[in-house]
C-alpha positions as CSV (number, residue, x, y, z in Angstrom):
1,M,-27.0,-12.1,-10.9
2,A,-29.9,-10.7,-9.7
3,I,-29.6,-8.6,-6.4
4,R,-32.3,-8.7,-3.6
5,L,-34.0,-5.5,-3.0
6,E,-32.5,-5.5,0.8
7,D,-29.0,-5.9,-0.7
8,K,-29.3,-3.1,-3.1
9,Q,-31.0,-0.6,-0.9
10,Q,-27.9,-1.7,1.8
11,I,-25.3,-1.0,-1.5
12,V,-27.1,2.6,-1.9
13,S,-27.1,4.0,1.6
14,E,-23.3,2.7,2.0
15,V,-22.3,4.4,-1.2
16,N,-24.5,7.5,-0.2
17,Q,-22.9,7.4,3.4
18,A,-19.4,7.2,1.6
19,A,-19.7,10.1,-1.0
20,T,-21.6,12.3,1.7
21,S,-17.9,12.2,3.6
22,A,-16.1,12.6,0.5
23,L,-13.6,15.2,-1.0
24,S,-13.1,13.7,-4.2
25,A,-14.3,11.0,-6.8
26,V,-12.7,9.2,-9.7
27,L,-14.4,6.7,-11.8
28,A,-12.8,4.6,-13.8
29,D,-13.8,1.4,-16.5
30,Y,-12.4,-1.8,-15.5
31,R,-12.6,-3.8,-18.4
32,G,-10.1,-5.9,-19.0
33,V,-8.2,-5.7,-15.6
34,T,-7.1,-9.1,-14.0
35,V,-8.4,-10.1,-10.7
36,E,-5.0,-10.1,-9.2
37,D,-4.7,-6.1,-10.1
38,M,-7.8,-5.8,-9.2
39,T,-7.0,-7.1,-5.9
40,A,-3.8,-5.0,-5.7
41,L,-5.6,-1.9,-6.3
42,R,-8.1,-2.5,-3.9
43,K,-5.2,-3.2,-1.5
44,N,-3.6,-0.1,-2.3
45,A,-6.5,1.9,-2.0
46,R,-7.5,0.5,1.7
47,E,-3.6,1.7,2.6
48,N,-4.6,5.3,1.2
49,K,-7.9,5.8,2.7
50,V,-9.4,5.7,-0.4
51,Y,-13.4,4.1,-0.9
52,L,-13.4,1.7,-4.0
53,R,-16.4,0.3,-4.7
54,V,-17.7,-1.4,-8.0
55,V,-21.3,-0.4,-8.5
56,R,-24.1,-1.1,-10.9
57,N,-24.6,2.3,-12.5
58,T,-28.4,2.6,-11.6
59,L,-27.6,2.0,-8.1
60,L,-24.5,4.6,-8.2
61,K,-27.2,7.0,-9.6
62,R,-29.7,6.8,-7.1
63,A,-26.5,6.6,-4.4
64,V,-25.2,10.3,-5.5
65,V,-28.2,12.0,-5.0
66,D,-28.1,14.8,-2.6
67,T,-24.4,14.7,-2.5
68,D,-21.5,16.6,-4.2
69,F,-21.2,14.3,-6.7
70,E,-24.4,14.0,-8.6
71,C,-23.0,15.6,-11.5
72,I,-21.3,12.0,-12.3
73,Q,-24.4,10.8,-13.3
74,E,-23.9,12.0,-17.0
75,V,-20.6,9.7,-17.2
76,L,-22.2,6.3,-16.0
77,V,-22.0,4.1,-19.0
78,G,-20.6,0.6,-19.0
79,P,-18.5,-1.2,-16.0
80,T,-18.0,1.6,-13.4
81,I,-15.4,1.4,-10.5
82,L,-15.9,4.6,-8.3
83,A,-12.8,5.7,-5.8
84,L,-13.8,8.7,-3.3
85,S,-11.0,10.5,-1.5
86,Q,-12.1,10.5,2.3
87,E,-9.1,12.5,3.5
88,D,-7.2,13.8,0.9
89,P,-8.7,15.3,-2.2
90,G,-6.1,13.7,-4.4
91,A,-5.8,10.6,-2.8
92,A,-8.2,8.4,-5.1
93,A,-6.7,10.7,-8.4
94,R,-3.1,9.5,-7.4
95,V,-4.0,6.1,-6.7
96,L,-6.1,5.1,-9.8
97,K,-3.2,7.5,-11.8
98,D,-0.4,5.0,-10.7
99,F,-2.7,1.9,-11.4
100,A,-3.8,3.2,-14.9
101,K,0.1,3.4,-15.7
102,E,0.6,0.2,-15.0
103,N,-2.4,-1.3,-16.6
104,E,-3.3,-0.1,-20.2
105,E,-6.6,-1.6,-20.0
106,F,-7.6,0.5,-17.0
107,E,-9.1,3.7,-18.1
108,I,-10.1,6.4,-16.0
109,K,-13.3,8.0,-17.2
110,A,-14.2,11.2,-15.1
111,L,-13.4,12.6,-11.7
112,S,-15.6,15.4,-9.8
113,V,-14.4,17.8,-7.1
114,G,-16.7,20.3,-5.1
115,G,-19.8,19.3,-7.6
116,E,-17.8,19.9,-10.5
117,L,-17.8,17.2,-13.0
118,M,-13.8,17.0,-14.9
119,D,-13.0,15.3,-17.5
120,A,-10.4,12.0,-17.5
121,N,-7.4,14.1,-18.6
122,Q,-7.5,17.1,-15.4
123,I,-6.7,13.7,-13.5
124,D,-2.9,15.2,-13.3
125,V,-4.1,18.4,-11.5
126,L,-6.2,16.7,-8.9
127,A,-3.2,13.7,-8.2
128,K,-0.6,16.6,-7.6
129,L,-2.6,17.9,-4.8
130,P,-0.8,17.7,-1.9
131,T,-1.2,15.6,1.4
132,M,-2.9,16.8,4.3
133,D,1.1,16.6,5.7
134,Q,2.7,18.2,2.8
135,A,0.4,21.3,2.8
136,R,0.9,21.7,6.5
137,S,4.8,21.4,5.9
138,I,4.4,24.0,3.0
139,L,2.7,26.5,5.2
140,M,4.8,26.2,8.3
141,S,7.8,27.1,6.2
142,V,6.0,30.0,4.4
143,M,5.2,31.4,7.8
144,L,8.6,30.8,8.9
145,A,10.6,32.5,6.4
146,P,9.8,35.9,7.4
147,V,11.0,35.4,10.9
148,T,14.0,33.3,9.9
149,K,14.8,36.4,7.5
150,L,14.5,38.8,10.3
151,A,16.5,36.7,12.9
152,R,19.7,36.6,10.0
153,T,19.2,40.4,9.4
154,L,19.3,41.1,13.3
155,H,22.1,38.6,13.7
156,E,24.1,39.9,10.4
157,V,24.6,43.6,12.5
158,P,26.5,42.5,15.1
159,S,28.8,40.5,12.6
160,K,29.2,43.4,10.2
161,A,30.3,45.4,13.3
162,T,32.7,42.8,14.4
163,R,34.2,42.0,10.9
164,A,34.4,45.7,10.4
165,V,36.4,46.4,14.0
166,A,38.9,43.1,13.0
167,A,39.7,45.0,9.6
168,V,40.4,48.0,11.3
169,R,42.6,46.1,14.3
170,D,44.6,44.0,11.3
171,Q,44.9,47.4,9.6
172,K,46.8,49.1,12.5
173,Q,48.7,46.1,12.8
174,D,50.3,45.7,9.4
175,A,51.1,49.6,9.8
176,A,52.9,49.3,12.9
């Protein structure tokens, strides 16, 4: 189906805008995936704040110019679906990895983070990155640990003294 020039320009502009603000990109081959499965994938992507788009390779090559994802141009062969993580760097990887587990036809081609092209087998590394809330909780627990240890240590001094006095008292009572 032919796309008008204005529509092509709009697609390139939209994808470029999404790519400019994205933290990571994942490319996949969607051949053999049913429409119902693709609809479920799109719904899951929306819920996880992942920009998901099927784009012609020629348009995608133009859209990623002057972005961190210019490196993906070399893997744009065949039908391609683009997933961009907007808030959480691992969100797109998690969504597509989970979808690939359920659909054998779906194949992850490559991923890109920080302007670096990575092979598809690196998807686990990106998918296992903590979400922003998880990262904050890890940071808070690391920051809280020394304070907690100090409070326990300071609390232990009077406790030991109390136990020592109680032991002396018990010893004197037994002797009497």
